[in-house]
N, C-alpha and C positions, 0 to 999 in steps of 0.2 A: 504494500500500500504506500502511495506517495502522498505528500502534502506539499502545498506551495506557500512560500513566504515572500514578503516584499522587503527589499533592502534599499536604503538610501546611500548613494555613493557621494562622498564629499568632493573628490577630485574631478576635474574636467579632463576627459581623455579624448584623443583623436581616434579615428577609425581603427588604426593599427593597434593602438593600446587597448581599445575596447575588445577587439578580437582576441588578443593575447590574454586579457583578463577572463573572458568567457571560456577560453581553452583551459585555463587554470582550474576552473570548476569542473569542466568536462573530463579532466584527467584524474578524477578522484573516484574512489568507490562510494557507494551509498546512493546510487541511482540519481545522481545530480544531473539536472537539465536547467541551464540558466539562459535567460534572454533579457535583453534590455527593452524597456518600454519604447514604443516606436516614436513617440514625440517628446518624451521626457527622459533623456539619456542618463539622468542621474538616478533613475529608478531601475532596479534589477529584480526580476522575478526568478525565484529559484524553486524548482520542484525537487524534492529529496525524500528519501526513505527515513522516517523518524526512528526506525529500529536500528539504523546504521549511524546516523548523525543527529546531533541536537542543533538548534538554531545558532547557538554560540559557536559551534564548529564552523559554521558558514562565515561568521565574522572573522574568525581566525584565518580561514583560507584567504579572505580578502586582504587581511593585514600581512600575511606571508607574501603577498604580491604587491605590497607597497601602497595599498588603497585603504583609506579610512572609511568605514561604513557603519551604519546603525540599522538595526532591525526595526521595521515599521509595524509588522504584524506578527506577533508571537502566538 
């Protein structure tokens, strides 16, 4: 079972940085599927398996990639 969460990204990223950031989530276990909001690029939707990861793990993944982020929907 997956659940989706919304994350706010503090940094402004160009297209290449956005793709690299999304790949960082896609290269993890836990059923991660991440995509940026189509018109608000500072919002990231992440679908994940709560049996594999907790929401705070997602913030840690962002921080590992040099991005400061906050969870909007826990």
